[in-house]
N, C-alpha and C positions, 0 to 999 in steps of 0.2 A: 850759727851752729858750732859745736865745738870741734865735732869729732870730723869736720869738713876737710877732704882730699885736696890740696893743692892740685894735684892731676887730674882729677873727676872733669874739669873744668878744661882741660886739653881734651879730652876725651871726647866731650860735648862736641867740642867746636870742629873735631877733626871726621866728628861720626856720623853727626847730629842728619837726622832724613830730614826733615824740614827745618829752615832756618828763615824766620822774620823779621824784617828791618821795620820798624814803625816809626814815625814823628807824627807829633801833634801840635802845629804853629799856631801862634798866640798872636796878636795884631801888632802888639810891641816889637813882635820878633823873638821873645822868649817861649818856651816851650820845653816837652820830657820828649826824648828819642831811647828807643830801648830794643833791644835784639831778642828773638825769643830763639830756642830749641828745644826741638821736641824727636823723639829719639825711641817712641813709644812702639813704632813699626817693628826696631829690634829686640825690643823685650819681647813681643808676639812670636820671634822665632825661634827662642828658645825656651824649653819646656821643663819644669822643673821635672825631678826624678824623687827627691824629698817629700813623702809625703808629709813627713812630721815638722817640717819648718813653717814656721808662722807668717803671713804674705806681709811684708813690710809694707806700711802705709805712712806718707808724712807727706805733710805741707806746712813747710819751710820759709818763714821772711826774714830774712836780716841784711845787713849791711856790709860793704867791703871793708870800711874801717875795722866794725868787729872782728870781721874772719882777720885784717892783717896785724890788729894788736898783739897778739901771742909771736908772731914771727919777726918783732921790732928789731931783736938781736940779730937773725938772718938775712934782713933788708938791709943792716947798717955796714953790710959786708959788701953790698953791691958797688957799683957806680954809681957818680953822684947822679948820672942820665936816667939809669935805673931807680933812684929812688926817687927822683922826681914826676915819675910815669908811675909810681906806684902810691903816689901823694893822688895826684888825678883818678885813679880810681877809688880812691875813698868816698870819691860820690854817686857809687855806684849804687841801686838797690838792688836786693837778691832775691827771687822768690824761686824755689824748690819746689815741686812734686813729683812723686814714688807714687804708683800704687801699683802692687804687683796681681792684685787680685784683679784688677781691670786692665790690666798691662800698659800701666802710662808710666812716663817719665818725661818729665819737663823742666826747662828752666830757663828763667826769664831776668834780665840785667839792665835796668833801667836808670835813665839820670834826667835832672830837669839842667835849663841851661837858660843864660838870662838873656842872652842875643844869637841868634846863628855864628855872629864870628866866634863863637867862643868854641863852636866845636870843632875848630880848628885844632883844637889841641886834645880832641877826641880821641879816646885808646878804643882800639875796635877789641872784639872778643876774640880773633888769634892772639892779639899783643897780650892782653889780658891772660890768656891760657897759659902764654910764653912767659909772663913775667911769675906765676904764680907758680907755674913749676920750678923756678930758681928759687922759692923757698923752702922748696923739698928736700934734706939733707940729702937724698941719692943722687938727684940731679946736679947740686951746689957742689957736690964733693966730685964733680965730674967737670965743673965749670963752664956748665953751659951756657953761652948767653942767649940774650931773649932775640928771639925768632925776626926778622926785620919785616918790615911791611911791606903785602905787597903791592899795594896801592895806597895813597893819597886821595882823602876829599875834603871838599871845602863847600861852603852853604854861602849865599846870599840870599838875602832879601828887604825888599823898598817898599812894599806896598803893592807894588806894580804886577815885578815879577821875582819868579822866586826861582833860583838855578843851585843844581848840585851837579859840582864837577870832580871827574873823576880820573887822577893823574897815576900810572900805572908806574912801577919801577923800569930800570932800565934792565935788571935781571931779567922780570919775567916776561918783558918784552920781547927778549931773544928766546926765550923759552918758547912764551908762544910763534912765532917766527920760524922754529925746529919743528913745531907740531902740527905745522900746516902740512909737512911732508912724510905721510903715514908710510912706512914699508908695508910690504903686502905681506898677505898672513903664510905664512910655510905650511904644504899640505901634509906634512909627518907631524906636525907639533901635536901635542898630547890634547886629547880632549878636555874640556873644561871639568871638576869634580864637580859634585855636587853643592858644597859649600859653596864657591866660587862663582857658582850659577845664581845661587840663593841670593848671593850678595851682590853681584853685578844686578839683577833682576829688582835688588832692594834698591841699588843706585840710581835705577832709572824711575824709579817710583819720589825719589829726594826732588824738593824743591824751594829755592828762591822765593821767598814773597816780601814784596815792596807794598808797604801801605802809611799813605801820608793824608795828612788831616790840616784844613786850611780855615782861617780866617773869612775867606771871601771865597766867591764863585769863580771856578774852572772857566777860564775861556778857550782855552788853547795848551795843548802837554805835547810834549816829545818822546813823549814813549811808545812805541809800538806794540799792542795788543793788550795795553793797560784799558781797566774798567773804572768810568767814572762813575760815582754815586749819583743819584736823582738829585739829591741836593747840588750838585755839581760841586762840593767842598771836601772833597776826596777823591781820590784813588787807588787803586789795588792792582797790582801785575804776580802775574806767578810766573816764573823763569823754572823750568826743569833745573837740576843741575849739572848735568849732562851738557846742556847748552851752556851755562854759566860759567865752566870750565875754557870754552870756546870763546867767550869774549866777557871778560869782567869789567868792561868800562858800562857801569851805570849810570853815565851821566845823562843829567834831562834837564827840559824847562820849562816853567811852568806862568803862563800870563794869565792875570787874573782879569774879570769884567769892570 
């Protein structure tokens, strides 16, 4: 997609109404990991006043390697660490779908991994967005550095167990502790305007979905509220975004039959 704008991914990550984390694991420990973003609800909030405008309909598939090729000069000016992270981004496949008629707007990024241990080098959607923002001339001129990861995830699979471990960074832990003590609302505080209320209601509808598929039947799963499929080889868990803000630790353990 030649006219792809680097900051678009940044907008997706931080305004997405539905984020889906999905893994399909094979017996040998290889598989596919993907992140999906759906902001269709935001499109439905806006109403076009231009009756002459032709509705945009697009369904495009490309790779980060193709996307980054024209940006090689900008990337070359970044630090060695950031350049290495861009190298990891090349493994991602992207599908973007925009349908202004049916009010659909979705974005999926996926990559194949040889073994679960290789996921330790995975670039998260937030990191990908921050890195792409660095290639934009406006942000690059301001010497914006890529955002620090809020958490790190590690995965392990030995045929008997599958374990995902999430480690929050120190800064995030501190901020979460501060949020536990919430100030009381001031009676004289101005009421919310219409837009603020709509956005607040929209955020309450947003969710983070986890979907994992395995080559073996699940015997036990340490995730409360998850729905295990009839064949016992997969599970799905929907988490309201407001709950995710309170608890970003999505660690879990699966034992197989």
